[in-house]
SEBA-886546 format. One record per residue (C-alpha): residue number from 1; residue in one letter; chain; x, y, z. Coordinates in steps of 0.5 Angstrom, whole numbers, always signed. Layout:
BEGIN
+-----+--------+--------+-------+-------+-------+
! num ! residu ! chaine !     x !     y !     z !
+-----+--------+--------+-------+-------+-------+
! NUM !      a !      A !     X !     Y !     Z !
...
+-----+--------+--------+-------+-------+-------+
//
This chain:
BEGIN
+-----+--------+--------+-------+-------+-------+
! num ! residu ! chaine !     x !     y !     z !
+-----+--------+--------+-------+-------+-------+
!   1 !      m !      A !    +0 !    +0 !    +0 !
!   2 !      a !      A !    +3 !    +7 !    -2 !
!   3 !      p !      A !    +4 !   +11 !    +4 !
!   4 !      s !      A !    -1 !   +17 !    +5 !
!   5 !      m !      A !    +1 !   +24 !    +4 !
!   6 !      r !      A !    +2 !   +26 !   +11 !
!   7 !      e !      A !    +6 !   +20 !   +12 !
!   8 !      r !      A !   +11 !   +22 !    +6 !
!   9 !      t !      A !   +11 !   +29 !    +9 !
!  10 !      s !      A !   +14 !   +25 !   +15 !
!  11 !      f !      A !   +19 !   +22 !   +11 !
!  12 !      t !      A !   +22 !   +28 !    +7 !
!  13 !      g !      A !   +20 !   +34 !   +12 !
!  14 !      f !      A !   +21 !   +36 !   +19 !
!  15 !      g !      A !   +17 !   +30 !   +21 !
!  16 !      n !      A !   +23 !   +25 !   +22 !
!  17 !      q !      A !   +29 !   +30 !   +24 !
!  18 !      a !      A !   +34 !   +24 !   +25 !
!  19 !      a !      A !   +33 !   +22 !   +18 !
!  20 !      g !      A !   +34 !   +29 !   +16 !
!  21 !      r !      A !   +40 !   +30 !   +19 !
!  22 !      n !      A !   +43 !   +23 !   +16 !
!  23 !      i !      A !   +41 !   +26 !    +9 !
!  24 !      a !      A !   +44 !   +33 !   +11 !
!  25 !      a !      A !   +51 !   +29 !   +13 !
!  26 !      e !      A !   +51 !   +25 !    +7 !
!  27 !      k !      A !   +49 !   +30 !    +2 !
!  28 !      p !      A !   +51 !   +37 !    +4 !
!  29 !      v !      A !   +48 !   +42 !    +0 !
!  30 !      v !      A !   +54 !   +46 !    -4 !
!  31 !      m !      A !   +53 !   +52 !    -8 !
!  32 !      h !      A !   +56 !   +52 !   -15 !
!  33 !      p !      A !   +62 !   +56 !   -16 !
!  34 !      a !      A !   +59 !   +59 !   -22 !
!  35 !      i !      A !   +53 !   +62 !   -18 !
!  36 !      w !      A !   +58 !   +65 !   -13 !
!  37 !      g !      A !   +62 !   +68 !   -19 !
!  38 !      q !      A !   +55 !   +71 !   -22 !
!  39 !      l !      A !   +54 !   +75 !   -15 !
!  40 !      p !      A !   +55 !   +83 !   -16 !
!  41 !      d !      A !   +60 !   +85 !   -11 !
!  42 !      h !      A !   +56 !   +89 !    -7 !
!  43 !      l !      A !   +52 !   +83 !    -5 !
!  44 !      l !      A !   +58 !   +78 !    -4 !
!  45 !      d !      A !   +61 !   +84 !    +1 !
!  46 !      r !      A !   +54 !   +83 !    +5 !
!  47 !      i !      A !   +55 !   +76 !    +5 !
!  48 !      l !      A !   +62 !   +76 !    +7 !
!  49 !      a !      A !   +60 !   +81 !   +13 !
!  50 !      l !      A !   +56 !   +76 !   +16 !
!  51 !      l !      A !   +62 !   +72 !   +17 !
!  52 !      p !      A !   +66 !   +72 !   +24 !
!  53 !      l !      A !   +72 !   +76 !   +24 !
!  54 !      p !      A !   +77 !   +70 !   +25 !
!  55 !      v !      A !   +74 !   +67 !   +19 !
!  56 !      l !      A !   +75 !   +74 !   +15 !
!  57 !      l !      A !   +82 !   +74 !   +17 !
!  58 !      s !      A !   +84 !   +67 !   +15 !
!  59 !      l !      A !   +81 !   +69 !    +8 !
!  60 !      r !      A !   +85 !   +75 !    +7 !
!  61 !      p !      A !   +91 !   +71 !    +4 !
!  62 !      t !      A !   +87 !   +67 !    -1 !
!  63 !      c !      A !   +86 !   +73 !    -6 !
!  64 !      p !      A !   +87 !   +80 !    -7 !
!  65 !      r !      A !   +80 !   +82 !    -7 !
!  66 !      f !      A !   +79 !   +79 !    +0 !
!  67 !      h !      A !   +86 !   +82 !    +3 !
!  68 !      s !      A !   +83 !   +89 !    +0 !
!  69 !      l !      A !   +76 !   +88 !    +3 !
!  70 !      l !      A !   +79 !   +89 !   +11 !
!  71 !      q !      A !   +82 !   +96 !    +8 !
!  72 !      s !      A !   +76 !   +98 !    +5 !
!  73 !      p !      A !   +72 !  +103 !   +10 !
!  74 !      s !      A !   +65 !  +101 !    +6 !
!  75 !      f !      A !   +66 !   +94 !    +8 !
!  76 !      l !      A !   +68 !   +95 !   +15 !
!  77 !      s !      A !   +62 !  +100 !   +16 !
!  78 !      q !      A !   +57 !   +94 !   +15 !
!  79 !      l !      A !   +62 !   +89 !   +18 !
!  80 !      h !      A !   +57 !   +85 !   +23 !
!  81 !      s !      A !   +63 !   +82 !   +27 !
!  82 !      r !      A !   +66 !   +85 !   +33 !
!  83 !      s !      A !   +74 !   +86 !   +34 !
!  84 !      p !      A !   +78 !   +82 !   +38 !
!  85 !      s !      A !   +76 !   +82 !   +46 !
!  86 !      v !      A !   +83 !   +81 !   +47 !
!  87 !      a !      A !   +88 !   +86 !   +50 !
!  88 !      y !      A !   +96 !   +86 !   +51 !
!  89 !      f !      A !  +101 !   +90 !   +55 !
!  90 !      l !      A !  +106 !   +91 !   +50 !
!  91 !      l !      A !  +113 !   +92 !   +53 !
!  92 !      s !      A !  +119 !   +96 !   +50 !
!  93 !      h !      A !  +126 !   +96 !   +52 !
!  94 !      p !      A !  +133 !   +98 !   +48 !
!  95 !      q !      A !  +136 !   +91 !   +48 !
!  96 !      f !      A !  +130 !   +87 !   +45 !
!  97 !      s !      A !  +131 !   +85 !   +38 !
!  98 !      h !      A !  +127 !   +90 !   +33 !
!  99 !      r !      A !  +124 !   +84 !   +30 !
! 100 !      f !      A !  +119 !   +82 !   +34 !
! 101 !      l !      A !  +114 !   +85 !   +40 !
! 102 !      i !      A !  +114 !   +83 !   +47 !
! 103 !      l !      A !  +106 !   +82 !   +49 !
! 104 !      h !      A !  +103 !   +80 !   +55 !
! 105 !      d !      A !   +96 !   +77 !   +55 !
! 106 !      t !      A !   +92 !   +79 !   +60 !
! 107 !      t !      A !   +87 !   +74 !   +59 !
! 108 !      a !      A !   +92 !   +68 !   +59 !
! 109 !      d !      A !   +97 !   +71 !   +64 !
! 110 !      s !      A !  +102 !   +69 !   +59 !
! 111 !      w !      A !  +108 !   +73 !   +55 !
! 112 !      r !      A !  +109 !   +72 !   +48 !
! 113 !      k !      A !  +113 !   +74 !   +42 !
! 114 !      l !      A !  +110 !   +77 !   +36 !
! 115 !      s !      A !  +114 !   +78 !   +29 !
! 116 !      i !      A !  +113 !   +85 !   +26 !
! 117 !      p !      A !  +115 !   +87 !   +19 !
! 118 !      t !      A !  +122 !   +88 !   +16 !
! 119 !      y !      A !  +121 !   +95 !   +15 !
! 120 !      t !      A !  +120 !   +96 !   +22 !
! 121 !      y !      A !  +126 !   +93 !   +25 !
! 122 !      s !      A !  +131 !   +99 !   +26 !
! 123 !      n !      A !  +125 !  +103 !   +28 !
! 124 !      q !      A !  +123 !  +105 !   +35 !
! 125 !      l !      A !  +116 !  +104 !   +38 !
! 126 !      l !      A !  +114 !  +111 !   +40 !
! 127 !      s !      A !  +107 !  +111 !   +42 !
! 128 !      c !      A !  +101 !  +106 !   +42 !
! 129 !      s !      A !   +93 !  +108 !   +41 !
! 130 !      s !      A !   +87 !  +104 !   +39 !
! 131 !      g !      A !   +90 !   +98 !   +36 !
! 132 !      l !      A !   +95 !  +103 !   +32 !
! 133 !      l !      A !  +103 !  +103 !   +33 !
! 134 !      c !      A !  +107 !  +109 !   +32 !
! 135 !      f !      A !  +115 !  +108 !   +30 !
! 136 !      s !      A !  +120 !  +113 !   +29 !
! 137 !      v !      A !  +123 !  +111 !   +22 !
! 138 !      s !      A !  +130 !  +112 !   +20 !
! 139 !      h !      A !  +129 !  +112 !   +12 !
! 140 !      p !      A !  +126 !  +117 !   +10 !
! 141 !      s !      A !  +129 !  +121 !   +16 !
! 142 !      s !      A !  +125 !  +125 !   +21 !
! 143 !      s !      A !  +119 !  +121 !   +19 !
! 144 !      l !      A !  +114 !  +116 !   +23 !
! 145 !      l !      A !  +111 !  +110 !   +21 !
! 146 !      v !      A !  +103 !  +109 !   +23 !
! 147 !      y !      A !  +102 !  +101 !   +23 !
! 148 !      n !      A !   +96 !   +97 !   +24 !
! 149 !      l !      A !   +98 !   +90 !   +27 !
! 150 !      l !      A !   +92 !   +87 !   +26 !
! 151 !      m !      A !   +90 !   +89 !   +19 !
! 152 !      f !      A !   +98 !   +89 !   +16 !
! 153 !      s !      A !   +96 !   +96 !   +14 !
! 154 !      s !      A !  +101 !  +102 !   +15 !
! 155 !      r !      A !  +103 !  +109 !   +13 !
! 156 !      i !      A !  +109 !  +113 !   +13 !
! 157 !      v !      A !  +108 !  +120 !   +16 !
! 158 !      r !      A !  +113 !  +126 !   +15 !
! 159 !      c !      A !  +115 !  +130 !   +21 !
! 160 !      p !      A !  +115 !  +138 !   +20 !
! 161 !      i !      A !  +121 !  +139 !   +24 !
! 162 !      q !      A !  +127 !  +135 !   +26 !
! 163 !      s !      A !  +128 !  +131 !   +32 !
! 164 !      p !      A !  +121 !  +132 !   +36 !
! 165 !      s !      A !  +122 !  +131 !   +43 !
! 166 !      s !      A !  +115 !  +128 !   +44 !
! 167 !      v !      A !  +110 !  +124 !   +40 !
! 168 !      t !      A !  +103 !  +122 !   +42 !
! 169 !      l !      A !   +99 !  +118 !   +38 !
! 170 !      i !      A !   +91 !  +119 !   +39 !
! 171 !      s !      A !   +86 !  +115 !   +36 !
! 172 !      k !      A !   +79 !  +114 !   +40 !
! 173 !      p !      A !   +76 !  +107 !   +39 !
! 174 !      h !      A !   +69 !  +107 !   +35 !
! 175 !      r !      A !   +65 !  +101 !   +32 !
! 176 !      s !      A !   +66 !  +104 !   +25 !
! 177 !      p !      A !   +72 !  +106 !   +21 !
! 178 !      h !      A !   +76 !  +112 !   +24 !
! 179 !      g !      A !   +82 !  +115 !   +24 !
! 180 !      y !      A !   +87 !  +118 !   +28 !
! 181 !      k !      A !   +91 !  +124 !   +30 !
! 182 !      i !      A !   +99 !  +125 !   +32 !
! 183 !      f !      A !  +101 !  +130 !   +37 !
! 184 !      l !      A !  +108 !  +133 !   +36 !
! 185 !      s !      A !  +113 !  +138 !   +40 !
! 186 !      s !      A !  +120 !  +140 !   +40 !
! 187 !      s !      A !  +124 !  +143 !   +46 !
! 188 !      v !      A !  +127 !  +148 !   +41 !
! 189 !      s !      A !  +120 !  +151 !   +38 !
! 190 !      n !      A !  +115 !  +155 !   +42 !
! 191 !      s !      A !  +109 !  +151 !   +38 !
! 192 !      f !      A !  +107 !  +144 !   +37 !
! 193 !      f !      A !  +104 !  +140 !   +31 !
! 194 !      l !      A !   +98 !  +136 !   +30 !
! 195 !      y !      A !   +97 !  +131 !   +25 !
! 196 !      d !      A !   +90 !  +129 !   +22 !
! 197 !      s !      A !   +89 !  +123 !   +18 !
! 198 !      d !      A !   +83 !  +125 !   +15 !
! 199 !      s !      A !   +87 !  +131 !   +11 !
! 200 !      w !      A !   +94 !  +128 !   +11 !
! 201 !      s !      A !   +97 !  +134 !   +14 !
! 202 !      w !      A !  +100 !  +138 !   +20 !
! 203 !      t !      A !   +98 !  +144 !   +23 !
! 204 !      s !      A !  +102 !  +148 !   +28 !
! 205 !      f !      A !   +99 !  +151 !   +34 !
! 206 !      p !      A !  +102 !  +156 !   +39 !
! 207 !      l !      A !  +105 !  +152 !   +46 !
! 208 !      f !      A !  +102 !  +154 !   +52 !
! 209 !      a !      A !  +107 !  +158 !   +56 !
! 210 !      p !      A !  +108 !  +154 !   +62 !
! 211 !      l !      A !  +109 !  +148 !   +58 !
! 212 !      l !      A !  +115 !  +151 !   +54 !
! 213 !      s !      A !  +120 !  +148 !   +59 !
! 214 !      l !      A !  +116 !  +142 !   +59 !
! 215 !      t !      A !  +121 !  +137 !   +55 !
! 216 !      n !      A !  +119 !  +130 !   +59 !
! 217 !      s !      A !  +116 !  +125 !   +55 !
! 218 !      h !      A !  +113 !  +122 !   +60 !
! 219 !      q !      A !  +108 !  +127 !   +61 !
! 220 !      d !      A !  +105 !  +127 !   +54 !
! 221 !      p !      A !   +98 !  +129 !   +53 !
! 222 !      v !      A !   +92 !  +125 !   +54 !
! 223 !      f !      A !   +85 !  +125 !   +50 !
! 224 !      f !      A !   +79 !  +127 !   +54 !
! 225 !      n !      A !   +72 !  +130 !   +52 !
! 226 !      r !      A !   +75 !  +133 !   +45 !
! 227 !      f !      A !   +81 !  +136 !   +49 !
! 228 !      l !      A !   +88 !  +134 !   +50 !
! 229 !      y !      A !   +90 !  +135 !   +57 !
! 230 !      f !      A !   +97 !  +137 !   +60 !
! 231 !      t !      A !  +100 !  +138 !   +66 !
! 232 !      t !      A !  +104 !  +144 !   +68 !
! 233 !      p !      A !  +111 !  +144 !   +72 !
! 234 !      e !      A !  +110 !  +146 !   +79 !
! 235 !      p !      A !  +106 !  +149 !   +81 !
! 236 !      f !      A !  +102 !  +144 !   +78 !
! 237 !      s !      A !   +96 !  +145 !   +74 !
! 238 !      v !      A !   +92 !  +142 !   +69 !
! 239 !      v !      A !   +90 !  +145 !   +62 !
! 240 !      g !      A !   +87 !  +143 !   +56 !
! 241 !      f !      A !   +87 !  +144 !   +48 !
! 242 !      d !      A !   +80 !  +144 !   +45 !
! 243 !      l !      A !   +81 !  +140 !   +39 !
! 244 !      i !      A !   +75 !  +143 !   +36 !
! 245 !      a !      A !   +75 !  +151 !   +37 !
! 246 !      k !      A !   +83 !  +150 !   +37 !
! 247 !      r !      A !   +85 !  +154 !   +43 !
! 248 !      w !      A !   +88 !  +153 !   +50 !
! 249 !      e !      A !   +83 !  +153 !   +56 !
! 250 !      t !      A !   +86 !  +154 !   +63 !
! 251 !      e !      A !   +79 !  +152 !   +67 !
! 252 !      v !      A !   +78 !  +145 !   +64 !
! 253 !      a !      A !   +79 !  +141 !   +71 !
! 254 !      p !      A !   +77 !  +143 !   +78 !
! 255 !      q !      A !   +82 !  +145 !   +83 !
! 256 !      l !      A !   +88 !  +139 !   +85 !
! 257 !      p !      A !   +88 !  +136 !   +91 !
! 258 !      p !      A !   +94 !  +139 !   +96 !
! 259 !      e !      A !  +101 !  +137 !   +97 !
! 260 !      l !      A !  +102 !  +134 !   +91 !
! 261 !      a !      A !  +109 !  +131 !   +89 !
! 262 !      f !      A !  +108 !  +129 !   +82 !
! 263 !      i !      A !  +102 !  +128 !   +78 !
! 264 !      r !      A !  +100 !  +124 !   +72 !
! 265 !      l !      A !   +94 !  +124 !   +68 !
! 266 !      v !      A !   +90 !  +118 !   +64 !
! 267 !      s !      A !   +85 !  +118 !   +60 !
! 268 !      g !      A !   +80 !  +111 !   +60 !
! 269 !      g !      A !   +74 !  +108 !   +57 !
! 270 !      g !      A !   +75 !  +111 !   +50 !
! 271 !      g !      A !   +77 !  +118 !   +52 !
! 272 !      e !      A !   +70 !  +118 !   +56 !
! 273 !      r !      A !   +74 !  +118 !   +63 !
! 274 !      l !      A !   +80 !  +122 !   +66 !
! 275 !      f !      A !   +84 !  +120 !   +72 !
! 276 !      l !      A !   +89 !  +123 !   +76 !
! 277 !      i !      A !   +95 !  +119 !   +79 !
! 278 !      a !      A !   +99 !  +123 !   +84 !
! 279 !      g !      A !  +104 !  +122 !   +89 !
! 280 !      i !      A !  +102 !  +126 !   +96 !
! 281 !      g !      A !  +108 !  +129 !  +100 !
! 282 !      r !      A !  +112 !  +135 !  +101 !
! 283 !      d !      A !  +119 !  +138 !   +98 !
! 284 !      g !      A !  +118 !  +133 !   +92 !
! 285 !      i !      A !  +118 !  +127 !   +97 !
! 286 !      s !      A !  +112 !  +122 !   +96 !
! 287 !      r !      A !  +109 !  +119 !  +102 !
! 288 !      s !      A !  +103 !  +116 !   +99 !
! 289 !      l !      A !  +100 !  +115 !   +92 !
! 290 !      k !      A !   +93 !  +116 !   +90 !
! 291 !      v !      A !   +88 !  +116 !   +84 !
! 292 !      w !      A !   +82 !  +120 !   +83 !
! 293 !      e !      A !   +77 !  +120 !   +78 !
! 294 !      l !      A !   +74 !  +127 !   +75 !
! 295 !      v !      A !   +67 !  +127 !   +76 !
! 296 !      d !      A !   +62 !  +131 !   +72 !
! 297 !      g !      A !   +56 !  +135 !   +75 !
! 298 !      e !      A !   +54 !  +142 !   +78 !
! 299 !      q !      A !   +60 !  +142 !   +82 !
! 300 !      r !      A !   +66 !  +138 !   +78 !
! 301 !      r !      A !   +71 !  +135 !   +83 !
! 302 !      w !      A !   +76 !  +130 !   +83 !
! 303 !      e !      A !   +74 !  +124 !   +87 !
! 304 !      e !      A !   +79 !  +119 !   +90 !
! 305 !      v !      A !   +78 !  +112 !   +88 !
! 306 !      g !      A !   +84 !  +109 !   +90 !
! 307 !      r !      A !   +90 !  +109 !   +95 !
! 308 !      l !      A !   +97 !  +105 !   +94 !
! 309 !      p !      A !   +98 !  +100 !  +100 !
! 310 !      d !      A !  +104 !  +103 !  +105 !
! 311 !      l !      A !  +108 !   +97 !  +104 !
! 312 !      m !      A !  +107 !   +97 !   +96 !
! 313 !      c !      A !  +108 !  +105 !   +96 !
! 314 !      r !      A !  +115 !  +104 !  +100 !
! 315 !      k !      A !  +117 !   +99 !   +94 !
! 316 !      f !      A !  +115 !  +104 !   +89 !
! 317 !      v !      A !  +119 !  +110 !   +92 !
! 318 !      s !      A !  +125 !  +105 !   +92 !
! 319 !      v !      A !  +124 !  +104 !   +85 !
! 320 !      c !      A !  +124 !  +111 !   +82 !
! 321 !      y !      A !  +129 !  +114 !   +88 !
! 322 !      h !      A !  +124 !  +120 !   +88 !
! 323 !      n !      A !  +126 !  +122 !   +81 !
! 324 !      y !      A !  +119 !  +122 !   +78 !
! 325 !      l !      A !  +121 !  +124 !   +71 !
! 326 !      h !      A !  +122 !  +116 !   +70 !
! 327 !      v !      A !  +114 !  +115 !   +72 !
! 328 !      s !      A !  +109 !  +115 !   +67 !
! 329 !      c !      A !  +102 !  +112 !   +67 !
! 330 !      i !      A !   +97 !  +108 !   +62 !
! 331 !      w !      A !   +90 !  +106 !   +62 !
! 332 !      h !      A !   +89 !   +99 !   +60 !
! 333 !      e !      A !   +82 !   +95 !   +60 !
! 334 !      g !      A !   +79 !   +98 !   +66 !
! 335 !      m !      A !   +86 !   +99 !   +70 !
! 336 !      v !      A !   +91 !  +105 !   +71 !
! 337 !      c !      A !   +98 !  +102 !   +71 !
! 338 !      v !      A !  +104 !  +106 !   +74 !
! 339 !      c !      A !  +110 !  +105 !   +70 !
! 340 !      c !      A !  +118 !  +107 !   +71 !
! 341 !      t !      A !  +123 !  +106 !   +66 !
! 342 !      t !      A !  +128 !  +104 !   +71 !
! 343 !      w !      A !  +124 !   +98 !   +74 !
! 344 !      s !      A !  +122 !   +92 !   +70 !
! 345 !      e !      A !  +115 !   +91 !   +74 !
! 346 !      l !      A !  +109 !   +94 !   +72 !
! 347 !      l !      A !  +104 !   +97 !   +78 !
! 348 !      v !      A !   +97 !   +96 !   +76 !
! 349 !      f !      A !   +90 !   +99 !   +80 !
! 350 !      k !      A !   +84 !   +95 !   +78 !
! 351 !      v !      A !   +79 !  +101 !   +78 !
! 352 !      a !      A !   +72 !   +97 !   +79 !
! 353 !      r !      A !   +75 !   +93 !   +85 !
! 354 !      g !      A !   +80 !   +98 !   +88 !
! 355 !      t !      A !   +85 !   +93 !   +88 !
! 356 !      w !      A !   +93 !   +94 !   +87 !
! 357 !      h !      A !   +98 !   +88 !   +84 !
! 358 !      w !      A !  +105 !   +88 !   +81 !
! 359 !      l !      A !  +105 !   +85 !   +74 !
! 360 !      p !      A !  +111 !   +80 !   +75 !
! 361 !      k !      A !  +118 !   +81 !   +71 !
! 362 !      c !      A !  +118 !   +79 !   +64 !
! 363 !      p !      A !  +122 !   +72 !   +63 !
! 364 !      m !      A !  +125 !   +74 !   +57 !
! 365 !      l !      A !  +129 !   +80 !   +61 !
! 366 !      q !      A !  +136 !   +79 !   +63 !
! 367 !      d !      A !  +138 !   +81 !   +70 !
! 368 !      k !      A !  +143 !   +86 !   +67 !
! 369 !      w !      A !  +138 !   +90 !   +64 !
! 370 !      s !      A !  +136 !   +96 !   +69 !
! 371 !      c !      A !  +133 !  +102 !   +65 !
! 372 !      g !      A !  +129 !  +104 !   +59 !
! 373 !      f !      A !  +123 !  +100 !   +60 !
! 374 !      r !      A !  +117 !  +103 !   +57 !
! 375 !      w !      A !  +110 !  +100 !   +57 !
! 376 !      f !      A !  +104 !  +101 !   +52 !
! 377 !      s !      A !   +97 !   +98 !   +52 !
! 378 !      f !      A !   +95 !   +95 !   +46 !
! 379 !      v !      A !   +88 !   +93 !   +44 !
! 380 !      p !      A !   +87 !   +90 !   +37 !
! 381 !      d !      A !   +82 !   +94 !   +33 !
! 382 !      i !      A !   +80 !   +92 !   +26 !
! 383 !      y !      A !   +77 !   +99 !   +25 !
! 384 !      a !      A !   +83 !  +103 !   +26 !
! 385 !      m !      A !   +85 !  +106 !   +19 !
! 386 !      v !      A !   +92 !  +109 !   +17 !
+-----+--------+--------+-------+-------+-------+
//
């Protein structure tokens, strides 16, 4: 007897799911290559944009078109994948080989070497921001190399002056393709220069008077709420340069806490949060270390969010020998990090938990290496365009 229509449906449709899975396993449905070849580029791009980012990266070496897609702003704007959530501490030292970078994976708590292109071998890493690295370049002279490590894309930027004393890369993370700016200053100039990747050009601006004698590269500007924030030498203050209005402002922050031995600023949360790190003491001697966050409202104020425990503070003070020119600070995925060029360990403050710890010494360092340590926060960003 022939089966009924309902019975036939159960054989070939969803009525028998197990049989359906067996059939699918035996005869996978594969689109004919000719159909792919007939798809318009814009439809193919929309299909590819639905793929996970690791799959897209694995496709990049297969053909020139796939390689160029991840450098196309129009394709990145419709990309549904998220950038990698991994974040790394990047350690730089003059004795390290320029053939690779030293990274610390904060998720896996492990160190690794990462090879870099040959044209960066003889160059020094100067700055890092939102997935972009900025190197000095020996040829052509007085130039910078901006490099996206994830995308293998780079650009040479010629400097408007010889031997700049300070270079800071500024790039705000965004969920769509975005550019960057470069702050550049010189100890022999009364001006600073700002590079805009949108126009591929430099613009000169007068330097604020109290900053003219500021040649310490560890007090580089930080980006917060459309301003570049700077700290002045004693008597300490905070000033800002409005990137939209193109002018200096002196009342961009509330009055600083009293009895400060040194101060540093750190911008976090994609430029949405501003932190003050300072040594508390007199006559240039720090007795404690505190962290404040700028709180907006009717009355803007610095709110204390952390204080370094006494035992750890004694170690920190002994490390920097009260020479705070060696001290710099960075923001790294919810953490305020205090670095010292004369010490191989990193002091880390987790803002949400209010806890402190030392990141152990990198095992790739030799004991005789005693100075020249520089730390950067590196978060790969597929949308950072060079």
